C-alpha positions as CSV (number, residue, x, y, z in Angstrom):
1,M,-10.7,17.1,81.5
2,T,-8.5,19.8,83.5
3,I,-4.9,18.5,84.0
4,T,-3.5,19.9,87.1
5,D,-0.3,18.0,87.0
6,P,2.7,20.1,85.3
7,F,4.6,17.0,84.2
8,E,1.5,15.4,82.7
9,Y,0.9,18.5,80.9
10,A,4.1,18.5,79.5
11,A,4.0,14.8,78.2
12,R,0.8,15.7,76.4
13,Q,2.6,18.1,74.4
14,F,4.6,15.4,72.8
15,E,1.6,13.1,71.9
16,P,0.8,12.8,68.1
17,L,-2.1,14.9,67.0
18,R,-5.2,12.7,67.1
19,P,-6.3,12.0,63.1
20,D,-9.1,13.8,62.2
21,P,-12.4,11.6,62.3
22,H,-13.3,12.8,58.7
23,L,-10.1,11.3,57.5
24,T,-11.6,8.5,55.9
25,D,-15.0,9.6,55.6
26,P,-15.1,12.4,53.0
27,A,-18.6,12.3,52.3
28,G,-19.1,12.8,55.8
29,W,-16.9,15.8,55.8
30,I,-18.9,17.0,53.0
31,R,-22.1,16.8,55.2
32,D,-20.8,18.0,58.4
33,R,-18.4,21.1,57.5
34,L,-20.3,22.2,54.3
35,G,-24.2,20.7,55.2
36,E,-24.1,19.4,51.7
37,H,-25.3,16.2,50.3
38,P,-23.6,14.3,47.6
39,W,-25.4,11.6,45.8
40,S,-24.5,8.2,45.4
41,K,-22.0,8.2,42.6
42,Q,-20.4,11.0,44.2
43,R,-20.0,9.2,47.6
44,D,-18.4,6.6,45.5
45,I,-15.9,8.6,44.0
46,A,-15.0,10.1,47.7
47,A,-14.7,6.6,49.0
48,S,-12.2,5.4,46.1
49,I,-9.6,8.4,47.1
50,V,-9.7,6.8,50.4
51,E,-9.3,3.3,49.3
52,H,-7.4,3.7,46.1
53,R,-4.3,5.5,44.9
54,R,-5.5,6.3,41.3
55,T,-9.3,6.8,40.6
56,A,-10.6,7.5,37.0
57,V,-14.2,8.8,36.5
58,R,-15.8,8.4,33.0
59,S,-18.8,10.7,33.3
60,C,-21.7,11.8,31.2
61,H,-22.5,15.6,31.1
62,D,-23.8,17.6,34.1
63,S,-23.5,14.8,36.8
64,G,-21.7,17.0,39.4
65,K,-18.2,15.6,38.5
66,S,-16.3,19.0,39.1
67,Y,-18.5,19.7,42.3
68,I,-17.0,16.4,43.7
69,A,-13.6,17.2,42.9
70,S,-13.4,20.4,44.9
71,R,-14.9,19.1,47.9
72,I,-12.8,16.3,47.8
73,A,-9.7,19.0,47.3
74,D,-11.2,20.7,50.2
75,W,-11.3,17.8,52.4
76,W,-8.0,16.8,51.7
77,I,-6.2,19.9,53.1
78,D,-8.7,20.3,56.0
79,T,-8.3,16.7,57.2
80,H,-4.3,16.2,56.9
81,P,-1.7,17.8,59.3
82,P,-1.1,21.5,58.6
83,G,1.6,21.8,55.7
84,E,1.8,18.3,55.1
85,A,-0.9,18.1,52.4
86,F,-0.9,19.7,49.1
87,V,-3.5,19.8,46.4
88,V,-2.6,20.2,42.5
89,S,-5.3,20.5,39.8
90,T,-5.0,20.7,36.0
91,A,-7.0,20.8,32.8
92,P,-6.7,21.1,29.3
93,T,-7.1,25.1,29.6
94,Y,-6.3,27.6,32.2
95,K,-10.2,28.9,31.8
96,Q,-11.4,25.2,33.1
97,V,-8.8,25.3,35.8
98,H,-9.6,28.9,37.0
99,A,-13.3,29.3,36.3
100,I,-14.6,25.8,36.9
101,L,-12.8,23.7,39.6
102,W,-11.1,26.3,41.7
103,E,-14.2,28.5,41.7
104,E,-15.8,25.6,43.0
105,I,-13.2,25.2,45.5
106,R,-13.4,29.0,46.5
107,A,-17.4,28.6,46.6
108,A,-16.5,25.4,49.2
109,A,-14.4,27.4,51.7
110,K,-17.0,30.5,51.7
111,R,-19.8,28.2,52.7
112,A,-17.6,26.6,55.2
113,A,-16.7,29.9,56.9
114,A,-20.4,30.8,56.5
115,N,-21.4,27.6,58.6
116,G,-18.8,28.8,61.3
117,N,-16.4,25.9,60.4
118,P,-13.7,27.9,58.3
119,L,-11.1,26.0,56.4
120,P,-7.5,26.6,57.1
121,G,-5.7,29.5,55.2
122,R,-7.2,31.2,52.4
123,V,-7.9,30.1,48.9
124,L,-7.1,32.9,46.3
125,Q,-8.3,34.1,43.0
126,S,-4.9,33.4,41.7
127,D,-5.7,29.6,42.1
128,E,-3.2,29.1,45.1
129,W,-4.3,28.0,48.7
130,K,-2.2,29.4,51.5
131,L,-2.0,29.0,55.0
132,D,-2.2,31.9,57.4
133,D,1.8,31.6,57.7
134,G,2.0,32.0,54.1
135,T,2.8,28.0,53.4
136,L,1.5,27.1,50.1
137,V,-0.7,24.0,50.3
138,G,-2.2,24.0,47.0
139,F,-2.8,25.6,43.3
140,G,-4.2,25.1,40.0
141,R,-1.9,25.2,36.9
142,K,-2.0,24.8,33.2
143,P,1.5,24.1,32.3
144,A,2.5,23.7,28.2
145,D,1.2,20.7,27.0
146,T,4.8,19.3,26.4
147,D,6.0,20.2,29.7
148,E,6.9,16.8,31.7
149,H,8.3,19.1,34.6
150,G,5.3,21.3,34.8
151,F,4.9,20.4,38.5
152,Q,8.4,19.9,39.9
153,G,9.1,21.3,43.4
154,I,6.2,19.7,45.2
155,H,7.4,17.6,48.1
156,R,4.6,16.7,50.6
157,R,3.8,13.4,52.1
158,F,0.1,13.6,51.2
159,V,-0.2,15.0,47.4
160,L,-3.6,15.0,45.7
161,V,-3.7,15.6,42.1
162,I,-7.0,16.5,40.1
163,I,-6.8,16.2,36.8
164,D,-10.2,17.8,35.1
165,E,-11.4,17.0,31.9
166,A,-9.1,14.6,32.0
167,C,-9.6,13.5,28.2
168,G,-7.8,16.8,26.9
169,V,-4.7,16.3,29.2
170,P,-1.9,15.4,27.0
171,E,0.3,12.4,27.9
172,Q,3.4,14.5,28.9
173,L,1.2,15.9,31.8
174,W,0.0,12.6,33.1
175,T,3.8,11.7,33.5
176,A,4.4,15.1,35.3
177,V,1.5,14.0,37.6
178,E,3.0,10.7,38.1
179,A,6.6,12.1,39.2
180,I,4.9,13.9,42.3
181,T,2.6,11.2,43.4
182,T,5.3,8.4,43.8
183,N,4.5,7.6,47.6
184,A,1.6,5.4,49.2
185,D,0.1,8.5,50.9
186,C,-0.6,10.3,47.3
187,R,-3.6,10.1,45.5
188,I,-4.6,11.0,41.6
189,L,-8.1,11.8,40.5
190,A,-9.0,12.0,36.9
191,I,-12.5,12.8,36.0
192,G,-14.0,13.9,32.8
193,N,-16.2,13.0,29.9
194,P,-14.8,9.9,27.7
195,D,-14.9,11.6,24.4
196,D,-11.9,9.7,22.7
197,P,-10.5,6.3,23.6
198,N,-7.2,6.9,22.2
199,T,-6.3,9.3,24.7
200,E,-4.3,8.8,27.9
201,F,-7.5,9.1,30.1
202,G,-8.7,6.1,27.5
203,K,-5.8,4.3,28.5
204,V,-6.2,4.2,32.0
205,C,-10.0,3.8,31.9
206,K,-9.4,0.1,30.3
207,P,-9.3,-3.1,32.3
208,G,-5.9,-3.9,33.9
209,S,-4.5,-0.5,34.1
210,G,-4.3,-0.3,37.7
211,W,-7.0,2.3,38.2
212,N,-10.2,2.2,40.1
213,V,-12.6,3.2,37.2
214,I,-16.0,4.8,37.9
215,G,-18.6,5.3,35.3
216,I,-21.4,7.4,35.3
217,S,-24.4,7.5,32.8
218,A,-27.1,9.9,32.6
219,F,-29.3,7.2,33.9
220,D,-27.4,6.9,37.0
221,T,-28.3,10.3,38.1
222,P,-31.0,11.0,40.5
223,N,-33.5,12.6,38.0
224,F,-33.4,9.0,36.1
225,T,-33.5,7.0,39.5
226,D,-35.5,6.9,42.5
227,E,-32.7,8.2,44.6
228,L,-33.6,10.6,47.1
229,V,-31.5,13.9,47.1
230,P,-32.3,17.5,48.3
231,E,-34.8,19.1,45.5
232,V,-32.1,22.1,45.2
233,L,-29.7,19.4,43.5
234,R,-32.1,18.4,40.7
235,P,-31.8,21.5,38.5
236,L,-28.2,21.3,38.6
237,L,-28.1,17.7,36.9
238,L,-29.0,16.7,33.5
239,S,-32.6,16.3,32.9
240,E,-34.8,13.7,30.9
241,E,-35.6,16.6,28.4
242,W,-32.2,17.5,27.9
243,V,-31.3,13.5,27.1
244,E,-34.2,13.3,24.9
245,D,-32.9,16.6,22.7
246,K,-29.6,14.9,22.5
247,K,-31.0,11.6,21.4
248,R,-32.9,13.2,18.5
249,R,-30.3,15.8,17.5
250,W,-27.3,13.8,17.8
251,G,-28.6,10.3,17.3
252,E,-27.9,7.2,19.8
253,E,-25.0,6.1,17.5
254,S,-23.2,9.5,17.6
255,P,-19.8,9.3,19.6
256,R,-21.1,12.5,21.6
257,Y,-24.3,10.8,22.7
258,I,-22.3,7.8,23.8
259,S,-19.7,10.0,25.7
260,K,-22.1,12.9,26.8
261,V,-24.9,10.9,27.9
262,L,-23.9,7.4,28.1
263,G,-20.5,8.1,30.1
264,E,-18.9,5.6,27.9
265,F,-16.0,5.7,25.4
266,P,-17.2,5.8,21.5
267,D,-15.8,3.3,19.1
268,V,-13.2,5.3,17.6
269,G,-11.7,3.5,14.8
270,D,-9.6,4.1,12.2
271,D,-12.5,5.0,9.7
272,T,-13.4,8.1,12.0
273,L,-12.8,11.2,9.9
274,I,-12.1,13.8,12.6
275,P,-11.5,12.3,16.0
276,P,-13.4,13.7,19.1
277,S,-10.4,14.7,21.1
278,W,-9.7,16.8,18.1
279,I,-13.0,18.5,17.9
280,E,-12.8,19.2,21.8
281,A,-9.4,20.6,21.5
282,A,-10.8,22.9,18.6
283,Q,-13.7,23.9,21.0
284,Q,-11.3,25.1,23.6
285,R,-8.8,27.0,21.5
286,S,-8.8,30.8,21.3
287,L,-7.2,31.4,17.9
288,Q,-6.6,35.2,16.3
289,P,-9.4,35.9,13.5
290,T,-8.1,37.5,10.3
291,E,-9.6,39.6,7.8
292,D,-9.9,36.6,5.4
293,Q,-13.6,36.0,5.7
294,R,-15.8,33.3,4.1
295,L,-19.2,32.4,4.0
296,G,-20.1,28.7,3.9
297,V,-23.9,28.1,2.9
298,D,-25.4,24.5,2.7
299,V,-28.9,24.9,1.4
300,A,-32.0,23.0,2.3
301,R,-35.7,23.9,1.3
302,F,-38.1,21.8,2.9
303,G,-38.3,18.7,5.2
304,T,-36.2,18.2,8.5
305,D,-32.9,19.3,7.1
306,Q,-31.6,23.0,7.7
307,T,-30.0,25.5,5.8
308,I,-26.7,26.5,7.6
309,V,-24.4,29.5,7.2
310,V,-21.2,29.4,8.6
311,Q,-18.8,32.6,8.6
312,T,-15.1,32.2,8.9
313,A,-12.4,34.6,9.7
314,G,-9.3,33.0,9.1
315,P,-9.2,30.0,11.6
316,V,-12.0,31.1,13.6
317,A,-15.6,29.5,12.4
318,R,-18.9,30.3,13.9
319,I,-22.5,29.5,12.7
320,V,-24.1,32.7,11.9
321,G,-27.6,31.4,10.6
322,S,-29.7,28.4,10.6
323,W,-33.4,27.9,9.3
324,S,-35.6,25.7,7.5
325,K,-38.6,25.3,5.3
326,Q,-37.9,28.2,3.5
327,A,-37.8,29.1,-0.4
328,T,-34.5,29.7,-2.2
329,T,-35.6,33.4,-2.6
330,E,-35.8,34.0,1.2
331,T,-32.4,32.1,1.7
332,T,-30.9,34.3,-0.7
333,G,-32.1,37.2,1.4
334,R,-31.2,36.1,4.5
335,V,-27.6,35.3,3.1
336,V,-27.4,38.7,1.5
337,E,-28.3,40.2,5.0
338,I,-25.5,38.3,6.8
339,A,-22.9,39.4,4.0
340,R,-24.0,43.2,4.4
341,A,-22.5,43.1,7.9
342,M,-19.3,41.5,7.0
343,V,-16.8,44.6,6.9
344,A,-13.3,42.7,5.6
345,S,-12.9,41.0,2.1
346,Y,-14.9,37.8,1.9
347,V,-16.5,35.2,-0.6
348,I,-19.7,33.1,-0.4
349,H,-19.4,29.4,-0.8
350,V,-22.6,27.8,-1.7
351,D,-23.5,24.2,-1.9
352,G,-24.8,24.4,-5.6
353,V,-26.2,20.9,-5.8
354,G,-30.1,20.8,-6.2
355,V,-32.2,23.8,-4.6
356,G,-28.7,25.4,-3.8
357,G,-27.9,26.1,-7.6
358,G,-30.9,28.8,-7.3
359,V,-29.3,30.6,-4.4
360,V,-25.9,30.6,-6.2
361,D,-27.9,32.1,-9.4
362,Q,-29.6,34.7,-7.6
363,L,-26.4,35.9,-5.2
364,I,-24.4,36.3,-8.5
365,A,-27.0,38.2,-10.3
366,L,-27.1,40.5,-7.5
367,G,-23.4,41.1,-7.6
368,W,-22.2,39.0,-4.4
369,P,-19.2,37.1,-5.0
370,A,-20.5,33.6,-4.6
371,L,-19.1,30.4,-5.8
372,D,-20.9,27.3,-6.9
373,L,-19.4,24.4,-4.9
374,Q,-20.4,20.9,-6.6
375,A,-19.5,18.2,-4.0
376,G,-20.0,15.7,-6.7
377,A,-17.3,17.2,-8.8
378,A,-14.2,15.7,-9.8
379,A,-11.6,16.4,-6.9
380,A,-8.4,18.6,-8.0
381,D,-6.4,15.6,-6.7
382,N,-8.4,13.1,-8.3
383,E,-6.0,10.2,-8.1
384,R,-6.3,10.5,-3.8
385,F,-10.0,11.9,-3.6
386,A,-13.0,9.9,-4.7
387,N,-14.7,13.7,-5.5
388,A,-14.6,17.5,-4.5
389,R,-16.6,16.6,-1.1
390,A,-14.0,14.2,0.0
391,E,-11.2,16.4,-0.8
392,W,-12.8,19.5,1.0
393,Y,-13.6,17.2,4.0
394,W,-10.0,16.0,4.1
395,G,-8.7,19.4,4.0
396,L,-10.9,20.3,7.0
397,R,-9.5,17.2,9.0
398,E,-6.1,18.4,8.3
399,R,-7.0,21.8,9.7
400,F,-8.2,19.9,13.0
401,E,-4.9,17.9,12.9
402,D,-2.6,21.0,12.7
403,G,-4.6,22.8,15.5
404,D,-5.7,25.6,13.0
405,I,-9.3,26.0,13.6
406,D,-11.4,27.4,16.5
407,L,-15.1,26.4,17.1
408,D,-17.5,27.6,19.3
409,P,-17.4,25.7,22.6
410,D,-21.0,25.8,23.1
411,D,-22.2,24.2,19.9
412,D,-22.6,20.5,20.7
413,E,-24.8,19.9,17.8
414,L,-21.8,20.8,15.4
415,A,-19.3,18.8,17.5
416,A,-21.6,15.5,17.4
417,Q,-22.2,15.9,13.3
418,L,-18.4,16.2,12.9
419,G,-17.6,13.3,15.4
420,S,-20.1,10.8,13.7
421,M,-18.7,10.9,10.2
422,K,-16.6,8.3,8.8
423,Y,-14.4,7.6,5.6
424,K,-13.4,4.7,3.5
425,F,-11.2,3.9,0.5
426,T,-12.3,3.0,-3.0
427,A,-11.2,0.1,-4.8
428,R,-9.1,2.5,-6.6
429,G,-7.5,3.7,-3.1
430,Q,-9.4,7.1,-3.2
431,I,-10.7,8.6,0.0
432,Q,-14.4,8.6,0.2
433,I,-16.7,10.3,2.8
434,E,-19.7,8.6,4.3
435,S,-22.7,9.7,2.5
436,K,-25.6,11.6,4.2
437,D,-27.9,8.5,3.4
438,D,-25.7,6.1,4.8
439,M,-25.4,8.2,7.8
440,R,-29.0,8.5,8.1
441,K,-29.1,4.4,7.8
442,R,-27.1,4.4,11.3
443,G,-29.6,6.6,12.7
444,L,-27.7,9.8,12.5
445,P,-29.3,13.2,11.5
446,S,-28.3,15.0,8.2
447,P,-24.7,16.8,8.9
448,D,-26.0,20.2,7.6
449,R,-23.9,22.1,10.2
450,A,-20.7,20.2,9.2
451,D,-21.3,20.4,5.7
452,G,-21.6,24.4,6.1
453,L,-18.4,24.4,8.0
454,M,-16.7,22.1,5.2
455,L,-18.0,24.5,2.5
456,A,-16.6,27.7,4.2
457,F,-12.9,26.1,4.5
458,A,-13.0,24.3,1.2
459,H,-10.4,25.1,-1.1
460,V,-12.3,25.6,-4.7
461,A,-10.4,25.0,-8.1
462,P,-10.9,27.6,-10.5
463,D,-13.1,25.7,-12.9
464,Q,-15.8,25.6,-10.2
465,V,-16.4,29.5,-10.4
466,V,-19.4,30.4,-11.7
467,T,-19.8,34.0,-13.2
468,A,-22.6,36.5,-13.9
469,E,-21.6,35.9,-17.4
470,D,-22.4,31.9,-17.3
471,L,-26.1,32.8,-16.2
472,E,-29.0,33.2,-18.4
473,P,-29.9,36.8,-19.1
474,E,-33.5,36.3,-17.3
475,L,-31.7,35.2,-14.0
476,A,-30.2,38.8,-13.5
477,D,-33.7,40.3,-12.6
478,Y,-34.3,39.8,-8.9
479,S,-36.3,41.9,-6.7
480,I,-33.7,41.7,-4.0
481,S,-30.8,44.1,-4.3
482,P,-27.4,44.0,-2.6
483,Y,-27.6,47.6,-1.7
């Protein structure tokens, strides 16, 4: 309607701005502004941000949790008065901040512009969001884990904080988040895989915490239900094949399966050898390799077990070989091939029990620096440990505890095996690691990859070294040459 009365026009200038119609409908905003269609659990998360000050989402793998968090961030800035709203995100590592959540935020901004509905200001590659006048309205940041003041200086009425991969964010940063979200118009969204109940994320997901908690299982997602979603969405969500594969590889009782598939916190008791949060931290860590290299070789011959070769370079460990159903001569040849590629000083730690003894003999006879590790032998500290295996695994546990190990972030099978292992005390008070047979009784696979890692890092007593002189003369004649 055209206003012809100048006094009426002047009066209209002082009227408050009408609120955005999508202010209480983030799912509708995603649909109308971006042309996207969040599925039911994502809509539940969006609605929770409107209704609750604090929302925690414990989710299975590949449920679209970072996607919905990014769209909520875009909605927050777009629907609140310019300059009065602010979005902060954090995660355990800068890579997660930059390459996951803020990359999604940038993608949504581009999509909105392509649809003719540009968002206010600019979302920058520096993980900052600025309005056209230069006002900062959002950023992604990874402060030091101990920095309780990492988000100071944010003073807006409408502050939204997104804690991504929340299980890996330490308590001090949660304290920092609480400090900038004290008024009734602020919101916190904590979202991630429920890896470890003994974390701040685990605490806020418990009943009575004051948080609205939403759980997402693999079996809630559209590929497992009859929910109608755009077909383009289905390949982005976890599949039935993936879940079946993890059920077989990890075991349904594995903490990894419970977290990544069921979206539940596993029962991590005092008898868990390596807590899942330590494993996750090792997978996200980037340490400097050194020239102190080793190979750990866990030998299998036939059946479902695998031969595993782990290479370490100081604290950095990677699986560099895995195979099954091969004779010991073939295993020796493969280990030799891997060893030839190592340019720094190294030693080969081989599980010499059973069929592994043949691999030890062949490597030594060929002149390779192999050590025969007998897991059932006496520990160097036999007052504290039931056997050498317990001592070596406990040393590995201490590496995780001290933050002195760097694992492949994509090796979920190794992480699952490590997180499944338990320990107990003997009648004499010695530490004893759960046996492979006992793990199988719990429906878990053989910890081949974990054993290879343990062997690579094992500190071996001098009496466990086997030399060429210890071997029978006929063992020195093999067709494989190290040269």
